[in-house]
Structure formats: C-alpha cells, structure tokens
PDBQT receptor file of N, H, CA, C and O in Angstrom, charges set to zero:
ATOM      1  N   MET A   1       0.830  -1.181   0.000  1.00  0.00    +0.000 N 
ATOM      2  CA  MET A   1       0.000   0.000   0.000  1.00  0.00    +0.000 C 
ATOM      3  C   MET A   1       0.877   1.248   0.000  1.00  0.00    +0.000 C 
ATOM      4  O   MET A   1       1.975   1.239   0.557  1.00  0.00    +0.000 OA
ATOM      5  N   LYS A   2       0.400   2.306  -0.614  1.00  0.00    +0.000 N 
ATOM      6  H   LYS A   2      -0.491   2.314  -1.067  1.00  0.00    +0.000 HD
ATOM      7  CA  LYS A   2       1.177   3.545  -0.666  1.00  0.00    +0.000 C 
ATOM      8  C   LYS A   2       1.167   4.245   0.681  1.00  0.00    +0.000 C 
ATOM      9  O   LYS A   2       0.204   4.168   1.444  1.00  0.00    +0.000 OA
ATOM     10  N   LYS A   3       2.253   4.918   0.944  1.00  0.00    +0.000 N 
ATOM     11  H   LYS A   3       3.035   4.981   0.325  1.00  0.00    +0.000 HD
ATOM     12  CA  LYS A   3       2.342   5.714   2.172  1.00  0.00    +0.000 C 
ATOM     13  C   LYS A   3       1.523   6.995   1.975  1.00  0.00    +0.000 C 
ATOM     14  O   LYS A   3       1.622   7.655   0.941  1.00  0.00    +0.000 OA
ATOM     15  N   GLN A   4       0.722   7.330   2.973  1.00  0.00    +0.000 N 
ATOM     16  H   GLN A   4       0.641   6.793   3.813  1.00  0.00    +0.000 HD
ATOM     17  CA  GLN A   4      -0.082   8.547   2.861  1.00  0.00    +0.000 C 
ATOM     18  C   GLN A   4       0.819   9.769   2.965  1.00  0.00    +0.000 C 
ATOM     19  O   GLN A   4       1.788   9.782   3.723  1.00  0.00    +0.000 OA
ATOM     20  N   SER A   5       0.483  10.798   2.189  1.00  0.00    +0.000 N 
ATOM     21  H   SER A   5      -0.304  10.788   1.573  1.00  0.00    +0.000 HD
ATOM     22  CA  SER A   5       1.278  12.022   2.245  1.00  0.00    +0.000 C 
ATOM     23  C   SER A   5       0.810  12.906   3.394  1.00  0.00    +0.000 C 
ATOM     24  O   SER A   5      -0.356  12.898   3.787  1.00  0.00    +0.000 OA
ATOM     25  N   GLN A   6       1.747  13.650   3.901  1.00  0.00    +0.000 N 
ATOM     26  H   GLN A   6       2.694  13.656   3.581  1.00  0.00    +0.000 HD
ATOM     27  CA  GLN A   6       1.454  14.587   4.990  1.00  0.00    +0.000 C 
ATOM     28  C   GLN A   6       1.356  15.995   4.409  1.00  0.00    +0.000 C 
ATOM     29  O   GLN A   6       2.281  16.467   3.748  1.00  0.00    +0.000 OA
ATOM     30  N   VAL A   7       0.240  16.657   4.659  1.00  0.00    +0.000 N 
ATOM     31  H   VAL A   7      -0.512  16.273   5.197  1.00  0.00    +0.000 HD
ATOM     32  CA  VAL A   7       0.048  18.042   4.237  1.00  0.00    +0.000 C 
ATOM     33  C   VAL A   7      -0.281  18.846   5.483  1.00  0.00    +0.000 C 
ATOM     34  O   VAL A   7      -1.321  18.646   6.110  1.00  0.00    +0.000 OA
ATOM     35  N   LEU A   8       0.611  19.749   5.829  1.00  0.00    +0.000 N 
ATOM     36  H   LEU A   8       1.456  19.911   5.319  1.00  0.00    +0.000 HD
ATOM     37  CA  LEU A   8       0.454  20.579   7.028  1.00  0.00    +0.000 C 
ATOM     38  C   LEU A   8       0.188  19.723   8.270  1.00  0.00    +0.000 C 
ATOM     39  O   LEU A   8      -0.621  20.083   9.125  1.00  0.00    +0.000 OA
ATOM     40  N   GLY A   9       0.876  18.596   8.351  1.00  0.00    +0.000 N 
ATOM     41  H   GLY A   9       1.534  18.304   7.657  1.00  0.00    +0.000 HD
ATOM     42  CA  GLY A   9       0.736  17.726   9.510  1.00  0.00    +0.000 C 
ATOM     43  C   GLY A   9      -0.475  16.819   9.482  1.00  0.00    +0.000 C 
ATOM     44  O   GLY A   9      -0.664  16.026  10.405  1.00  0.00    +0.000 OA
ATOM     45  N   GLN A  10      -1.295  16.909   8.460  1.00  0.00    +0.000 N 
ATOM     46  H   GLN A  10      -1.142  17.553   7.710  1.00  0.00    +0.000 HD
ATOM     47  CA  GLN A  10      -2.495  16.077   8.332  1.00  0.00    +0.000 C 
ATOM     48  C   GLN A  10      -2.255  15.028   7.253  1.00  0.00    +0.000 C 
ATOM     49  O   GLN A  10      -1.537  15.282   6.286  1.00  0.00    +0.000 OA
ATOM     50  N   CYS A  11      -2.847  13.867   7.414  1.00  0.00    +0.000 N 
ATOM     51  H   CYS A  11      -3.431  13.661   8.199  1.00  0.00    +0.000 HD
ATOM     52  CA  CYS A  11      -2.762  12.838   6.375  1.00  0.00    +0.000 C 
ATOM     53  C   CYS A  11      -3.728  13.205   5.248  1.00  0.00    +0.000 C 
ATOM     54  O   CYS A  11      -4.931  13.347   5.467  1.00  0.00    +0.000 OA
ATOM     55  N   ALA A  12      -3.188  13.354   4.054  1.00  0.00    +0.000 N 
ATOM     56  H   ALA A  12      -2.211  13.239   3.877  1.00  0.00    +0.000 HD
ATOM     57  CA  ALA A  12      -4.012  13.754   2.913  1.00  0.00    +0.000 C 
ATOM     58  C   ALA A  12      -4.397  12.520   2.104  1.00  0.00    +0.000 C 
ATOM     59  O   ALA A  12      -3.572  11.625   1.918  1.00  0.00    +0.000 OA
ATOM     60  N   PRO A  13      -5.635  12.456   1.620  1.00  0.00    +0.000 N 
ATOM     61  CA  PRO A  13      -6.021  11.338   0.756  1.00  0.00    +0.000 C 
ATOM     62  C   PRO A  13      -5.336  11.465  -0.603  1.00  0.00    +0.000 C 
ATOM     63  O   PRO A  13      -4.967  12.562  -1.023  1.00  0.00    +0.000 OA
ATOM     64  N   SER A  14      -5.173  10.346  -1.277  1.00  0.00    +0.000 N 
ATOM     65  H   SER A  14      -5.473   9.454  -0.936  1.00  0.00    +0.000 HD
ATOM     66  CA  SER A  14      -4.537  10.386  -2.590  1.00  0.00    +0.000 C 
ATOM     67  C   SER A  14      -5.473  11.058  -3.588  1.00  0.00    +0.000 C 
ATOM     68  O   SER A  14      -6.692  10.928  -3.476  1.00  0.00    +0.000 OA
ATOM     69  N   PRO A  15      -4.919  11.772  -4.558  1.00  0.00    +0.000 N 
ATOM     70  CA  PRO A  15      -5.774  12.450  -5.537  1.00  0.00    +0.000 C 
ATOM     71  C   PRO A  15      -6.493  11.431  -6.422  1.00  0.00    +0.000 C 
ATOM     72  O   PRO A  15      -5.915  10.420  -6.822  1.00  0.00    +0.000 OA
ATOM     73  N   ARG A  16      -7.749  11.712  -6.717  1.00  0.00    +0.000 N 
ATOM     74  H   ARG A  16      -8.218  12.534  -6.393  1.00  0.00    +0.000 HD
ATOM     75  CA  ARG A  16      -8.542  10.838  -7.576  1.00  0.00    +0.000 C 
ATOM     76  C   ARG A  16      -9.135  11.663  -8.702  1.00  0.00    +0.000 C 
ATOM     77  O   ARG A  16      -9.477  12.832  -8.524  1.00  0.00    +0.000 OA
ATOM     78  N   ILE A  17      -9.250  11.039  -9.862  1.00  0.00    +0.000 N 
ATOM     79  H   ILE A  17      -8.972  10.090 -10.007  1.00  0.00    +0.000 HD
ATOM     80  CA  ILE A  17      -9.842  11.740 -10.993  1.00  0.00    +0.000 C 
ATOM     81  C   ILE A  17     -11.361  11.765 -10.806  1.00  0.00    +0.000 C 
ATOM     82  O   ILE A  17     -11.968  10.761 -10.433  1.00  0.00    +0.000 OA
ATOM     83  N   THR A  18     -11.949  12.900 -11.063  1.00  0.00    +0.000 N 
ATOM     84  H   THR A  18     -11.456  13.716 -11.365  1.00  0.00    +0.000 HD
ATOM     85  CA  THR A  18     -13.397  13.034 -10.927  1.00  0.00    +0.000 C 
ATOM     86  C   THR A  18     -14.064  12.710 -12.263  1.00  0.00    +0.000 C 
ATOM     87  O   THR A  18     -13.399  12.622 -13.295  1.00  0.00    +0.000 OA
ATOM     88  N   LYS A  19     -15.369  12.536 -12.230  1.00  0.00    +0.000 N 
ATOM     89  H   LYS A  19     -15.910  12.608 -11.391  1.00  0.00    +0.000 HD
ATOM     90  CA  LYS A  19     -16.095  12.242 -13.467  1.00  0.00    +0.000 C 
ATOM     91  C   LYS A  19     -15.991  13.405 -14.443  1.00  0.00    +0.000 C 
ATOM     92  O   LYS A  19     -15.910  13.200 -15.654  1.00  0.00    +0.000 OA
ATOM     93  N   THR A  20     -15.994  14.621 -13.920  1.00  0.00    +0.000 N 
ATOM     94  H   THR A  20     -16.060  14.788 -12.937  1.00  0.00    +0.000 HD
ATOM     95  CA  THR A  20     -15.881  15.796 -14.791  1.00  0.00    +0.000 C 
ATOM     96  C   THR A  20     -14.520  15.837 -15.465  1.00  0.00    +0.000 C 
ATOM     97  O   THR A  20     -14.421  16.117 -16.659  1.00  0.00    +0.000 OA
ATOM     98  N   ALA A  21     -13.470  15.559 -14.700  1.00  0.00    +0.000 N 
ATOM     99  H   ALA A  21     -13.551  15.332 -13.729  1.00  0.00    +0.000 HD
ATOM    100  CA  ALA A  21     -12.127  15.550 -15.278  1.00  0.00    +0.000 C 
ATOM    101  C   ALA A  21     -11.998  14.444 -16.317  1.00  0.00    +0.000 C 
ATOM    102  O   ALA A  21     -11.376  14.645 -17.360  1.00  0.00    +0.000 OA
ATOM    103  N   ALA A  22     -12.575  13.288 -16.046  1.00  0.00    +0.000 N 
ATOM    104  H   ALA A  22     -13.081  13.124 -15.199  1.00  0.00    +0.000 HD
ATOM    105  CA  ALA A  22     -12.528  12.187 -17.009  1.00  0.00    +0.000 C 
ATOM    106  C   ALA A  22     -13.261  12.560 -18.295  1.00  0.00    +0.000 C 
ATOM    107  O   ALA A  22     -12.809  12.227 -19.390  1.00  0.00    +0.000 OA
ATOM    108  N   LEU A  23     -14.386  13.248 -18.160  1.00  0.00    +0.000 N 
ATOM    109  H   LEU A  23     -14.753  13.518 -17.270  1.00  0.00    +0.000 HD
ATOM    110  CA  LEU A  23     -15.136  13.690 -19.336  1.00  0.00    +0.000 C 
ATOM    111  C   LEU A  23     -14.339  14.708 -20.145  1.00  0.00    +0.000 C 
ATOM    112  O   LEU A  23     -14.321  14.648 -21.374  1.00  0.00    +0.000 OA
ATOM    113  N   LEU A  24     -13.683  15.638 -19.464  1.00  0.00    +0.000 N 
ATOM    114  H   LEU A  24     -13.698  15.687 -18.465  1.00  0.00    +0.000 HD
ATOM    115  CA  LEU A  24     -12.870  16.636 -20.163  1.00  0.00    +0.000 C 
ATOM    116  C   LEU A  24     -11.700  15.995 -20.895  1.00  0.00    +0.000 C 
ATOM    117  O   LEU A  24     -11.392  16.377 -22.024  1.00  0.00    +0.000 OA
ATOM    118  N   VAL A  25     -11.048  15.030 -20.267  1.00  0.00    +0.000 N 
ATOM    119  H   VAL A  25     -11.298  14.721 -19.350  1.00  0.00    +0.000 HD
ATOM    120  CA  VAL A  25      -9.928  14.341 -20.917  1.00  0.00    +0.000 C 
ATOM    121  C   VAL A  25     -10.425  13.560 -22.127  1.00  0.00    +0.000 C 
ATOM    122  O   VAL A  25      -9.803  13.602 -23.189  1.00  0.00    +0.000 OA
ATOM    123  N   ALA A  26     -11.537  12.852 -21.978  1.00  0.00    +0.000 N 
ATOM    124  H   ALA A  26     -12.043  12.819 -21.116  1.00  0.00    +0.000 HD
ATOM    125  CA  ALA A  26     -12.078  12.073 -23.093  1.00  0.00    +0.000 C 
ATOM    126  C   ALA A  26     -12.483  12.978 -24.252  1.00  0.00    +0.000 C 
ATOM    127  O   ALA A  26     -12.222  12.655 -25.411  1.00  0.00    +0.000 OA
ATOM    128  N   THR A  27     -13.115  14.101 -23.951  1.00  0.00    +0.000 N 
ATOM    129  H   THR A  27     -13.328  14.364 -23.010  1.00  0.00    +0.000 HD
ATOM    130  CA  THR A  27     -13.519  15.042 -24.998  1.00  0.00    +0.000 C 
ATOM    131  C   THR A  27     -12.300  15.678 -25.651  1.00  0.00    +0.000 C 
ATOM    132  O   THR A  27     -12.239  15.822 -26.872  1.00  0.00    +0.000 OA
ATOM    133  N   GLY A  28     -11.338  16.055 -24.829  1.00  0.00    +0.000 N 
ATOM    134  H   GLY A  28     -11.388  15.938 -23.837  1.00  0.00    +0.000 HD
ATOM    135  CA  GLY A  28     -10.129  16.682 -25.353  1.00  0.00    +0.000 C 
ATOM    136  C   GLY A  28      -9.332  15.772 -26.258  1.00  0.00    +0.000 C 
ATOM    137  O   GLY A  28      -8.646  16.245 -27.164  1.00  0.00    +0.000 OA
ATOM    138  N   LEU A  29      -9.412  14.475 -26.029  1.00  0.00    +0.000 N 
ATOM    139  H   LEU A  29      -9.970  14.091 -25.293  1.00  0.00    +0.000 HD
ATOM    140  CA  LEU A  29      -8.705  13.536 -26.899  1.00  0.00    +0.000 C 
ATOM    141  C   LEU A  29      -9.530  13.145 -28.118  1.00  0.00    +0.000 C 
ATOM    142  O   LEU A  29      -8.975  12.939 -29.197  1.00  0.00    +0.000 OA
ATOM    143  N   SER A  30     -10.829  13.042 -27.964  1.00  0.00    +0.000 N 
ATOM    144  H   SER A  30     -11.280  13.209 -27.088  1.00  0.00    +0.000 HD
ATOM    145  CA  SER A  30     -11.647  12.544 -29.070  1.00  0.00    +0.000 C 
ATOM    146  C   SER A  30     -11.859  13.578 -30.171  1.00  0.00    +0.000 C 
ATOM    147  O   SER A  30     -11.950  13.213 -31.343  1.00  0.00    +0.000 OA
ATOM    148  N   VAL A  31     -11.939  14.844 -29.822  1.00  0.00    +0.000 N 
ATOM    149  H   VAL A  31     -11.866  15.140 -28.870  1.00  0.00    +0.000 HD
ATOM    150  CA  VAL A  31     -12.194  15.873 -30.839  1.00  0.00    +0.000 C 
ATOM    151  C   VAL A  31     -11.037  15.982 -31.840  1.00  0.00    +0.000 C 
ATOM    152  O   VAL A  31     -11.295  15.950 -33.044  1.00  0.00    +0.000 OA
ATOM    153  N   PRO A  32      -9.769  16.108 -31.402  1.00  0.00    +0.000 N 
ATOM    154  CA  PRO A  32      -8.686  16.164 -32.394  1.00  0.00    +0.000 C 
ATOM    155  C   PRO A  32      -8.559  14.881 -33.219  1.00  0.00    +0.000 C 
ATOM    156  O   PRO A  32      -8.244  14.941 -34.408  1.00  0.00    +0.000 OA
ATOM    157  N   VAL A  33      -8.799  13.731 -32.604  1.00  0.00    +0.000 N 
ATOM    158  H   VAL A  33      -9.055  13.682 -31.638  1.00  0.00    +0.000 HD
ATOM    159  CA  VAL A  33      -8.734  12.467 -33.346  1.00  0.00    +0.000 C 
ATOM    160  C   VAL A  33      -9.831  12.436 -34.403  1.00  0.00    +0.000 C 
ATOM    161  O   VAL A  33      -9.590  11.999 -35.528  1.00  0.00    +0.000 OA
ATOM    162  N   PHE A  34     -11.027  12.889 -34.059  1.00  0.00    +0.000 N 
ATOM    163  H   PHE A  34     -11.223  13.244 -33.145  1.00  0.00    +0.000 HD
ATOM    164  CA  PHE A  34     -12.124  12.940 -35.031  1.00  0.00    +0.000 C 
ATOM    165  C   PHE A  34     -11.765  13.851 -36.203  1.00  0.00    +0.000 C 
ATOM    166  O   PHE A  34     -12.011  13.506 -37.359  1.00  0.00    +0.000 OA
ATOM    167  N   ILE A  35     -11.187  15.006 -35.907  1.00  0.00    +0.000 N 
ATOM    168  H   ILE A  35     -10.987  15.286 -34.968  1.00  0.00    +0.000 HD
ATOM    169  CA  ILE A  35     -10.815  15.948 -36.970  1.00  0.00    +0.000 C 
ATOM    170  C   ILE A  35      -9.743  15.348 -37.875  1.00  0.00    +0.000 C 
ATOM    171  O   ILE A  35      -9.829  15.452 -39.098  1.00  0.00    +0.000 OA
ATOM    172  N   LEU A  36      -8.732  14.718 -37.272  1.00  0.00    +0.000 N 
ATOM    173  H   LEU A  36      -8.663  14.633 -36.278  1.00  0.00    +0.000 HD
ATOM    174  CA  LEU A  36      -7.672  14.105 -38.077  1.00  0.00    +0.000 C 
ATOM    175  C   LEU A  36      -8.212  12.983 -38.956  1.00  0.00    +0.000 C 
ATOM    176  O   LEU A  36      -7.852  12.892 -40.129  1.00  0.00    +0.000 OA
ATOM    177  N   LEU A  37      -9.061  12.139 -38.409  1.00  0.00    +0.000 N 
ATOM    178  H   LEU A  37      -9.353  12.213 -37.456  1.00  0.00    +0.000 HD
ATOM    179  CA  LEU A  37      -9.614  11.040 -39.204  1.00  0.00    +0.000 C 
ATOM    180  C   LEU A  37     -10.527  11.554 -40.312  1.00  0.00    +0.000 C 
ATOM    181  O   LEU A  37     -10.547  10.992 -41.407  1.00  0.00    +0.000 OA
ATOM    182  N   THR A  38     -11.277  12.607 -40.042  1.00  0.00    +0.000 N 
ATOM    183  H   THR A  38     -11.262  13.064 -39.153  1.00  0.00    +0.000 HD
ATOM    184  CA  THR A  38     -12.140  13.190 -41.069  1.00  0.00    +0.000 C 
ATOM    185  C   THR A  38     -11.303  13.786 -42.198  1.00  0.00    +0.000 C 
ATOM    186  O   THR A  38     -11.624  13.606 -43.373  1.00  0.00    +0.000 OA
ATOM    187  N   LEU A  39     -10.237  14.489 -41.845  1.00  0.00    +0.000 N 
ATOM    188  H   LEU A  39      -9.976  14.635 -40.891  1.00  0.00    +0.000 HD
ATOM    189  CA  LEU A  39      -9.353  15.047 -42.875  1.00  0.00    +0.000 C 
ATOM    190  C   LEU A  39      -8.665  13.951 -43.677  1.00  0.00    +0.000 C 
ATOM    191  O   LEU A  39      -8.534  14.067 -44.896  1.00  0.00    +0.000 OA
ATOM    192  N   ALA A  40      -8.225  12.893 -43.011  1.00  0.00    +0.000 N 
ATOM    193  H   ALA A  40      -8.331  12.799 -42.021  1.00  0.00    +0.000 HD
ATOM    194  CA  ALA A  40      -7.570  11.786 -43.711  1.00  0.00    +0.000 C 
ATOM    195  C   ALA A  40      -8.539  11.118 -44.680  1.00  0.00    +0.000 C 
ATOM    196  O   ALA A  40      -8.162  10.775 -45.801  1.00  0.00    +0.000 OA
ATOM    197  N   GLU A  41      -9.776  10.936 -44.256  1.00  0.00    +0.000 N 
ATOM    198  H   GLU A  41     -10.082  11.215 -43.346  1.00  0.00    +0.000 HD
ATOM    199  CA  GLU A  41     -10.765  10.330 -45.144  1.00  0.00    +0.000 C 
ATOM    200  C   GLU A  41     -11.054  11.245 -46.332  1.00  0.00    +0.000 C 
ATOM    201  O   GLU A  41     -11.191  10.771 -47.460  1.00  0.00    +0.000 OA
ATOM    202  N   PHE A  42     -11.145  12.532 -46.089  1.00  0.00    +0.000 N 
ATOM    203  H   PHE A  42     -11.034  12.917 -45.173  1.00  0.00    +0.000 HD
ATOM    204  CA  PHE A  42     -11.426  13.491 -47.162  1.00  0.00    +0.000 C 
ATOM    205  C   PHE A  42     -10.287  13.528 -48.179  1.00  0.00    +0.000 C 
ATOM    206  O   PHE A  42     -10.530  13.616 -49.383  1.00  0.00    +0.000 OA
ATOM    207  N   LEU A  43      -9.042  13.462 -47.696  1.00  0.00    +0.000 N 
ATOM    208  H   LEU A  43      -8.845  13.391 -46.718  1.00  0.00    +0.000 HD
ATOM    209  CA  LEU A  43      -7.894  13.580 -48.589  1.00  0.00    +0.000 C 
ATOM    210  C   LEU A  43      -7.570  12.287 -49.334  1.00  0.00    +0.000 C 
ATOM    211  O   LEU A  43      -7.144  12.337 -50.488  1.00  0.00    +0.000 OA
ATOM    212  N   PHE A  44      -7.758  11.146 -48.707  1.00  0.00    +0.000 N 
ATOM    213  H   PHE A  44      -8.104  11.105 -47.769  1.00  0.00    +0.000 HD
ATOM    214  CA  PHE A  44      -7.250   9.900 -49.277  1.00  0.00    +0.000 C 
ATOM    215  C   PHE A  44      -8.326   8.966 -49.818  1.00  0.00    +0.000 C 
ATOM    216  O   PHE A  44      -7.994   8.014 -50.525  1.00  0.00    +0.000 OA
ATOM    217  N   PHE A  45      -9.590   9.196 -49.517  1.00  0.00    +0.000 N 
ATOM    218  H   PHE A  45      -9.860   9.969 -48.943  1.00  0.00    +0.000 HD
ATOM    219  CA  PHE A  45     -10.618   8.260 -49.984  1.00  0.00    +0.000 C 
ATOM    220  C   PHE A  45     -11.685   8.953 -50.786  1.00  0.00    +0.000 C 
ATOM    221  O   PHE A  45     -12.624   8.309 -51.253  1.00  0.00    +0.000 OA
TER     222      PHE A  45
C-alpha cells in the first residue's frame, strides 16, 4: 500500500480523478482524433 502524504501535519487522501475531469480528458482527446480522421478520409478516400 502507498504511504499517505502529509500536508500541514495532516494525512491527505490520494488524488482521484473526478467524473468531470474524465469527461474533459475524453472530450479533449476525441475531438482532435475525429478531426484528423475526417481530414484523412477526405484527402485519401
């Protein structure tokens, strides 16, 4: 198990990704990939 970090003398919980952050990451990755694939299809097919 990981050692808990100390913040100002208190044990801090480990950082966790939230649903909002996961949605932002997924959207941020999917939009450029969609644009690249659309351009590739337009140019080559």
